[in-house]
C-alpha positions as CSV (number, residue, x, y, z in Angstrom):
1,M,0.2,-0.2,0.1
2,P,1.5,3.5,-1.2
3,A,2.4,5.6,1.7
4,H,1.9,9.2,2.2
5,V,4.8,11.3,3.0
6,A,4.9,15.2,3.7
7,L,7.8,17.2,1.7
8,V,8.5,21.1,3.3
9,P,10.5,23.2,1.1
10,A,12.5,25.4,3.6
11,A,15.3,26.7,2.1
12,G,13.9,30.4,0.9
13,S,15.4,33.6,2.3
14,G,11.5,35.2,2.2
15,S,13.0,38.4,1.0
16,R,9.4,40.0,1.0
17,I,8.8,40.3,4.8
18,A,12.5,42.2,5.1
19,A,12.8,41.1,8.6
20,G,16.3,39.9,8.8
21,I,15.6,36.0,8.9
22,P,14.1,33.8,6.4
23,K,10.1,34.0,6.9
24,Q,10.0,30.4,8.0
25,Y,12.1,31.3,11.4
26,L,9.8,34.4,12.3
27,P,8.2,33.8,15.7
28,L,4.5,32.8,15.6
29,A,2.5,32.0,18.6
30,G,5.9,31.6,20.7
31,R,7.3,29.1,17.9
32,P,8.6,29.9,14.7
33,V,6.6,29.7,11.4
34,L,8.1,26.4,10.3
35,W,7.3,24.5,13.6
36,H,3.7,25.5,12.9
37,T,3.9,24.5,9.7
38,V,5.6,20.7,10.2
39,H,3.0,20.4,13.0
40,A,0.3,20.7,11.5
41,L,1.4,18.0,8.7
42,A,3.0,15.4,11.4
43,S,-0.2,15.7,13.6
44,V,-2.1,13.8,10.7
45,P,-2.2,10.3,11.2
46,R,-2.3,9.2,7.6
47,V,1.1,11.5,6.9
48,A,3.6,8.8,7.6
49,H,6.6,11.3,8.0
50,V,7.3,15.2,6.9
51,W,10.7,15.8,5.3
52,V,11.8,19.7,5.7
53,V,14.5,21.0,2.8
54,L,16.6,23.3,4.5
55,S,19.3,25.2,3.0
56,E,23.1,24.2,3.5
57,R,23.8,27.3,5.1
58,D,20.7,27.3,7.2
59,E,22.0,28.4,10.6
60,W,18.3,29.0,12.6
61,F,17.0,25.0,12.3
62,D,18.7,23.6,15.0
63,G,18.4,26.3,17.1
64,H,14.7,25.5,18.1
65,D,12.9,22.9,19.9
66,W,11.8,20.1,17.5
67,R,11.9,17.3,20.2
68,A,7.7,17.2,20.6
69,L,8.3,16.1,16.6
70,Q,10.9,13.6,17.3
71,G,10.6,10.6,14.8
72,R,8.0,12.0,12.9
73,I,10.3,14.8,11.1
74,S,13.9,14.8,9.3
75,A,15.7,17.5,7.8
76,L,17.6,17.6,4.2
77,R,20.1,20.3,4.3
78,C,19.9,20.0,0.0
79,G,18.2,23.2,-0.7
80,G,18.6,24.6,-4.1
81,S,18.4,28.0,-5.9
82,S,14.6,27.6,-6.5
83,R,11.4,26.2,-5.0
84,A,11.5,23.4,-7.7
85,A,15.0,22.8,-7.2
86,S,14.8,22.5,-3.4
87,V,11.7,20.0,-4.5
88,L,13.6,18.0,-6.6
89,A,16.4,17.5,-4.1
90,G,14.3,16.7,-1.4
91,L,12.1,14.0,-3.5
92,R,16.0,12.6,-4.3
93,G,16.8,12.6,-0.5
94,M,14.0,11.2,1.4
95,H,13.1,7.8,1.5
96,A,9.9,6.8,-0.6
97,E,8.7,4.1,-3.2
98,P,7.8,5.4,-6.4
99,R,4.2,4.9,-5.8
100,D,4.1,6.7,-2.6
101,W,2.0,9.8,-2.4
102,V,4.1,13.2,-1.4
103,L,2.5,16.1,0.1
104,V,4.5,19.1,-0.9
105,H,3.8,21.8,1.3
106,D,4.9,25.7,1.8
107,A,6.9,26.0,5.0
108,A,4.8,29.7,5.1
109,R,1.7,28.0,5.2
110,P,1.4,27.5,9.0
111,C,-2.6,27.2,9.5
112,V,-3.2,24.1,7.2
113,T,-5.4,21.9,9.2
114,R,-6.0,18.2,9.6
115,A,-9.2,18.5,7.7
116,L,-7.8,20.0,4.7
117,I,-5.2,17.4,4.5
118,D,-7.5,14.6,5.1
119,R,-9.9,16.1,2.3
120,L,-6.6,16.5,-0.5
121,I,-6.1,12.8,0.8
122,D,-9.5,11.6,0.2
123,E,-10.4,13.5,-2.8
124,V,-7.4,12.5,-5.0
125,G,-7.9,9.2,-3.8
126,E,-5.3,6.5,-6.3
127,H,-5.8,8.7,-9.1
128,D,-2.5,9.3,-10.7
129,A,-2.9,12.7,-11.8
130,G,-2.5,13.6,-8.1
131,G,-4.3,16.9,-6.8
132,I,-4.0,20.3,-5.1
133,L,-5.7,22.2,-2.8
134,A,-7.2,25.7,-4.3
135,L,-9.9,28.4,-3.9
136,P,-12.0,29.7,-6.8
137,V,-10.8,33.2,-7.1
138,A,-13.6,35.5,-5.8
139,D,-12.3,38.6,-6.7
140,T,-12.2,40.6,-10.0
141,L,-9.2,40.6,-11.6
142,K,-7.1,43.8,-13.2
143,R,-4.4,43.8,-16.0
144,A,-1.7,46.4,-15.3
145,G,-0.6,48.1,-18.2
146,A,3.0,48.6,-19.4
147,D,3.6,51.2,-16.4
148,G,2.4,48.7,-13.9
149,A,0.5,51.5,-12.4
150,R,-2.9,51.5,-14.4
151,I,-5.4,49.1,-15.4
152,D,-4.9,47.5,-19.1
153,H,-7.9,45.5,-19.2
154,T,-9.9,43.2,-16.5
155,V,-9.3,39.4,-17.1
156,P,-12.6,37.0,-16.6
157,R,-12.3,34.7,-13.3
158,T,-14.7,32.0,-14.5
159,G,-12.7,28.9,-14.2
160,L,-9.7,30.3,-12.5
161,W,-8.9,29.1,-8.9
162,A,-5.7,30.2,-6.4
163,A,-3.3,27.2,-5.8
164,Q,-2.7,26.5,-2.2
165,T,-0.9,23.4,-1.1
166,P,-0.2,20.9,-0.3
167,Q,0.1,19.6,-3.6
168,M,-0.4,15.8,-3.7
169,F,1.4,13.5,-6.3
170,R,3.1,10.0,-6.9
171,H,6.9,10.6,-5.9
172,A,7.9,8.7,-8.8
173,M,5.9,11.4,-11.4
174,L,6.2,14.4,-9.3
175,C,10.5,13.7,-9.8
176,R,10.3,13.3,-13.3
177,A,7.9,15.7,-14.0
178,L,10.6,18.3,-12.6
179,E,13.5,16.9,-14.0
180,E,12.2,17.6,-17.2
181,G,12.5,21.2,-16.3
182,P,13.7,23.8,-16.5
183,L,13.1,24.2,-12.8
184,E,13.5,28.3,-13.1
185,D,10.2,28.4,-14.9
186,I,8.1,26.2,-12.8
187,T,6.1,28.0,-10.6
188,D,4.6,24.8,-8.3
189,E,4.4,21.2,-8.6
190,A,1.4,21.0,-10.4
191,N,2.6,23.5,-13.0
192,A,5.4,20.8,-13.4
193,M,2.9,18.3,-13.9
194,E,0.7,20.1,-16.1
195,R,3.7,20.5,-18.7
196,M,3.8,16.3,-18.8
197,G,0.0,16.7,-19.9
198,V,-1.4,15.4,-16.5
199,Q,-4.2,17.3,-15.1
200,P,-4.3,17.3,-11.4
201,R,-7.7,17.7,-9.4
202,L,-8.5,20.6,-7.7
203,V,-9.6,20.3,-4.1
204,P,-11.3,23.1,-2.7
205,G,-9.1,24.6,0.1
206,S,-9.8,27.3,2.5
207,A,-9.0,30.9,3.3
208,V,-7.6,29.6,7.0
209,N,-4.5,28.4,4.8
210,L,-3.2,31.5,4.2
211,K,0.5,31.9,3.2
212,V,2.8,34.6,5.3
213,T,4.2,36.7,2.7
214,L,3.9,40.0,4.3
215,P,4.4,41.6,8.1
216,A,1.0,41.9,8.4
217,D,-0.3,37.9,7.4
218,L,1.7,37.1,11.0
219,A,-1.2,38.7,13.3
220,L,-4.0,36.9,11.4
221,A,-2.0,33.8,11.5
222,E,-1.8,34.3,15.0
223,R,-5.6,34.5,15.4
224,M,-6.2,31.7,12.7
225,L,-3.8,29.3,15.0
226,G,-6.1,30.0,18.2
227,H,-9.6,28.4,16.0
228,G,-9.8,25.4,14.4
229,D,-8.7,21.9,14.1
230,H,-5.0,22.3,14.4
């Protein structure tokens, strides 16, 4: 029976938040953002193990207390220059069988819930195309003009979804998709699969599963962690 394992690429610098340290290590409810992310994944009984991909130069991970997750997580210091490069290196470094399911999850999405992860696993089932959590786009979308400051036109939102994570695919298939690259052009795992002609399933996510990108997101994430099934 194929196992479900998680992979968290956490080798980025998080430059947009301008905090002096990578955003995955910013304090959130008394612990680093990354701790909450990994804890959420490790708390799902069907997720057998969580692999965290770090930069070789990471100087923060070992300074935090991970004992509560001992035996459930492993760190791989093989992060690359892009998200896709880190995911591919993690896939190569982790222990998994070709047909195992890998749930790739953003390090900066600490509010993902067990219910969302279970929904993704259940709805993808054993369909080899895999799937992702995503939200139908609700806002009206505007395309900026050449100067970036004025509206050029409105983009129809019908059929548009905003991708979230986890994104769940067979280990061997995802490896092959990423190896076909080029890695610098791949925006997420689903994008890599699409390039091979695969059509992953869209599984309804939640606004709770926010990504910490700007300083204001930390306060919102802290409120989210105070509610729901975490």
